[in-house]
C-alpha positions in Angstrom: -49.6 223.2 276.8 -47.8 225.9 274.9 -48.4 229.3 273.4 -46.9 229.7 270.1 -45.7 233.0 268.6 -44.9 233.3 264.9 -43.4 236.1 263.3 -42.2 235.8 259.6 -40.6 232.4 259.5 -39.6 232.3 263.2 -41.6 230.4 265.6 -41.3 230.7 269.5 -43.0 228.1 271.9 -43.6 229.1 275.4 -44.8 226.5 277.9 -47.8 227.4 280.2 -49.4 225.6 283.1 -52.7 227.6 283.7 -54.2 231.0 283.6 -51.3 233.5 282.9 -50.5 236.7 281.0 -47.9 236.7 278.4 -46.1 239.8 276.7 -43.6 239.3 273.9 -41.1 242.1 273.3 -38.5 242.9 270.5 -35.3 243.7 272.2 -31.8 244.4 271.1 -29.6 241.6 269.9 -27.2 242.6 272.6 -29.8 241.6 275.2 -31.1 238.4 273.6 -29.8 236.4 270.6 -33.1 235.9 269.1 -34.1 239.5 269.8 -37.2 238.4 271.8 -38.1 238.7 275.5 -41.1 236.6 276.7 -42.6 237.8 279.9 -44.9 235.2 281.4 -46.6 235.6 284.8 -49.6 234.1 286.8 -52.3 236.1 288.4 -50.3 235.9 291.8 -47.0 237.2 290.4 -45.6 240.6 289.5 -45.1 241.3 285.7 -41.5 240.8 284.5 -40.0 243.4 282.3 -37.0 243.4 280.0 -33.8 244.7 281.6 -32.7 246.6 278.5 -33.6 250.2 278.1 -37.3 250.8 278.2 -37.3 252.6 274.8 -35.3 249.7 273.2 -38.2 247.1 274.0 -41.0 247.1 271.6 -44.3 245.3 272.6 -45.1 242.8 269.8 -48.0 240.9 271.6 -50.0 240.9 274.8 -52.2 237.9 275.4 -53.6 236.0 278.3 -54.9 232.6 279.1 -58.2 232.7 280.9 -60.6 230.1 282.1 -63.5 230.1 279.7 -67.2 229.3 280.3 -66.7 225.5 279.8 -63.9 225.6 282.4 -61.1 225.1 279.9 -58.4 227.6 279.0 -58.9 230.1 276.2 -56.6 232.6 274.5 -57.5 236.2 275.1 -55.8 238.6 272.7 -55.2 242.0 274.2 -52.8 243.4 271.6 -51.0 241.9 268.6 -48.8 244.4 267.0 -46.8 242.0 264.8 -47.0 238.2 264.2 -49.5 235.7 265.2 -50.2 233.9 268.5 -52.1 230.5 269.1 -52.5 228.3 271.9 -52.4 224.5 271.9 
């Protein structure tokens, strides 16, 4: 499965394999060509952060995939500053 992040006409796909947390940052073009950094981690891992200056990274989205009541994964939106996130 994938989490899709859309901002303007630009769509980014992030493959996922179970419960996890995702933060998407806008970063300088010198750090990443597409000016995005996707931090993805599972509950047993530490949160990755962009290696650019802290003030240069702007949080655009913070979501999680959680196990719902039916036992399937569901998207939990914590913060969406810009763009749209969906799971499928």
